[in-house]
Structures are given as structure tokens and as C-alpha cells.
C-alpha positions in Angstrom: 4.3 11.8 -7.2 7.5 13.2 -6.0 10.1 11.0 -7.6 11.1 7.4 -8.5 11.9 5.1 -5.6 15.3 3.6 -5.8 17.6 1.2 -3.9 20.8 2.7 -2.7 23.8 1.4 -0.8 24.5 3.0 2.6 28.3 3.8 2.4 28.7 3.5 6.2 27.0 0.2 6.7 26.9 -1.4 3.3 23.2 -2.1 3.8 20.7 -1.6 0.9 18.3 1.2 1.6 15.0 2.0 -0.2 14.7 5.7 -0.9 11.0 6.5 -1.6 10.1 10.1 -2.1 6.3 9.4 -2.5 6.1 8.2 1.2 6.7 11.8 2.3 3.1 12.6 1.1 1.4 10.1 3.4 -0.7 11.4 6.3 1.2 11.4 9.6 -1.9 10.8 11.8 -5.1 8.9 11.0 -8.5 10.5 11.8 -10.8 9.2 14.6 -12.0 6.3 12.3 -9.8 3.7 10.7 -10.1 3.9 6.9 -9.5 0.1 6.7 -12.4 -0.8 9.0 -15.8 -2.0 7.8 -18.1 0.9 6.8 -15.2 3.1 5.7 -14.7 1.6 2.3 -15.1 5.0 0.5 -11.9 6.2 2.3 -9.7 3.7 0.4 -9.1 3.1 -3.3 -11.4 0.4 -4.9 -10.7 -3.1 -3.8 -8.5 -5.4 -5.7 -9.8 -8.5 -3.9 -12.3 -9.2 -1.2 -13.7 -12.3 0.5 -17.4 -11.7 1.4 -20.6 -13.7 1.5 -22.3 -14.2 -1.9 -24.6 -11.4 -3.0 -22.7 -8.6 -1.2 -21.7 -5.6 -3.4 -18.0 -4.9 -4.0 -16.4 -1.9 -2.2 -19.0 -2.1 0.5 -19.3 -3.6 4.0 -19.7 -7.3 4.8 -16.2 -8.5 3.8 -13.9 -10.7 5.8 -10.7 -9.9 4.0 -10.2 -6.9 1.7 -7.1 -5.9 -0.4 -6.8 -2.3 -1.7 -4.0 -0.5 -3.6 -1.6 1.3 -1.3 -1.8 5.1 -1.9 1.6 5.7 -0.3 3.6 2.7 -1.4 7.3 2.5 -1.0 7.6 1.2 -4.6 5.5 1.6 -7.7 3.9 -1.0 -10.0 6.3 -2.4 -12.6 6.3 -0.6 -15.9 9.7 -1.7 -17.1 12.3 -4.2 -16.2 14.3 -3.0 -13.1 18.0 -2.6 -13.5 20.4 -4.9 -11.6 22.3 -2.3 -9.6 22.7 -1.1 -6.1 21.5 2.3 -7.2 18.5 1.3 -9.3 14.9 2.3 -9.6 12.6 -0.3 -7.9 9.1 -1.6 -8.7 6.5 -3.8 -7.0 2.7 -4.3 -6.8 1.9 -2.3 -3.6 -1.3 -3.2 -1.7 -2.7 -3.0 1.8 -4.7 -6.0 3.3 -7.4 -5.6 5.9 -8.1 -8.9 7.6 -10.9 -7.9 10.0 -14.0 -5.9 9.4 -13.6 -4.4 12.9 -10.6 -3.7 15.1 -9.9 -6.1 17.9 -11.3 -5.0 21.3 
């Protein structure tokens, strides 16, 4: 992990901007197979939640909706109360949701 994500104020526009050093580590291109598609569950972290028929094993195929932790999240899970400031560290519960076992055709 490179650094702590933080909210900053853009001095030119006045907009809040999220600076997240960890995002620089994410892959720029995805391989030939989508890591979020059914059958590629080993390419993602263990699931947090999945809707699948009864009797199907976790972290395997057969799901309809699957939620996994985001490896390259813009913010990190909360470990302390965030400060109320424009230039303050930020926290969240990052996750990625796959809604289809296969990509649309």
C-alpha cells in the first residue's frame, strides 16, 4: 500500500478531490478472461456475499450475484473516525459487485 487516501480541496475549482495512491497499483489492462465472470472466482478475493442456489459451494461457480473486496479501492476500510476537514484521510468499505455470471452478448 502506497499511502493513505485523502480528500483535498482543488484550489482552482474549489471541488473536493479524492487522492488515492493505492489506485496506481491496479492493472491497466485486463487479461483475455474477465476475473469477475463465472468460472474465474479464484482470480478475485474470497466473496463477502453471494446469491446462489442452495447446496452450491462458496467462492465457486453457480452464483447470480457475487460481492468481493476491491483490491484497488479508492478508500480503505474504516479503522478510526475520519477527521472533518477538507484535507483529511478517508475511509469506506470497498467492494466490487458482479451481477451476472456471464457477460452480456
